C-alpha positions as CSV (number, residue, x, y, z in Angstrom):
1,X,-25.7,-47.5,-2.8
2,X,-27.3,-44.2,-3.5
3,X,-26.0,-42.7,-0.2
4,X,-22.4,-43.8,-1.4
5,X,-22.7,-42.2,-4.6
6,X,-24.2,-39.1,-3.0
7,X,-21.3,-38.9,-0.7
8,X,-18.7,-39.5,-3.4
9,X,-20.1,-36.6,-5.5
10,X,-20.1,-34.3,-2.4
11,X,-16.4,-35.2,-1.7
12,X,-15.4,-34.7,-5.4
13,X,-17.3,-31.2,-5.3
14,X,-15.4,-30.3,-2.3
15,X,-12.0,-31.6,-3.5
16,X,-12.5,-29.5,-6.6
17,X,-13.3,-26.4,-4.6
18,X,-10.3,-27.0,-2.5
19,X,-8.1,-27.2,-5.7
20,X,-9.6,-24.2,-7.1
21,X,-8.8,-22.3,-4.0
22,X,-5.3,-23.5,-3.9
23,X,-4.6,-22.6,-7.5
24,X,-6.1,-19.1,-7.0
25,X,-3.9,-18.7,-3.8
26,X,-0.8,-19.7,-5.8
27,X,-1.6,-17.2,-8.6
28,X,-2.1,-14.4,-6.2
29,X,0.9,-15.2,-4.3
30,X,3.1,-15.2,-7.5
31,X,1.5,-11.8,-8.5
32,X,2.6,-10.5,-5.2
33,X,6.1,-11.7,-5.7
34,X,6.3,-10.3,-9.1
35,X,5.1,-6.9,-7.9
36,X,7.7,-6.9,-5.3
37,X,10.3,-7.9,-7.8
38,X,9.2,-4.9,-10.1
39,X,9.5,-2.5,-7.1
40,X,13.0,-3.8,-6.4
41,X,13.9,-3.0,-10.0
42,X,14.3,-6.5,-11.3
43,X,14.5,-7.0,-15.0
44,X,11.6,-8.4,-17.1
45,X,14.0,-11.3,-18.2
46,X,14.7,-12.2,-14.6
47,X,11.1,-12.0,-13.6
48,X,10.1,-14.2,-16.6
49,X,12.8,-16.7,-15.5
50,X,11.7,-16.8,-11.8
51,X,8.0,-16.5,-12.1
52,X,7.6,-18.5,-15.4
53,X,5.5,-15.8,-16.9
54,X,5.9,-14.3,-20.2
55,X,7.4,-10.9,-21.0
56,X,4.0,-9.6,-21.9
57,X,2.4,-10.6,-18.6
58,X,5.4,-9.0,-16.6
59,X,4.9,-5.7,-18.7
60,X,1.2,-5.7,-18.1
61,X,1.9,-6.0,-14.4
62,X,4.3,-3.1,-14.4
63,X,1.5,-1.0,-16.0
64,X,-1.1,-1.9,-13.4
């Protein structure tokens, strides 16, 4: 029974790690798309609609 519990714990740890990497990749990809939109002259309002970010987040990205 202990082997099963240890195996299940290891599986859950690995799954959590993969989920974290997946989320991080999505955020980094979204940031790249927003940066390209900024470079192309898209408005804050359009970027908010497309990316689902706030105006403040878009403006911070414009400054960075």
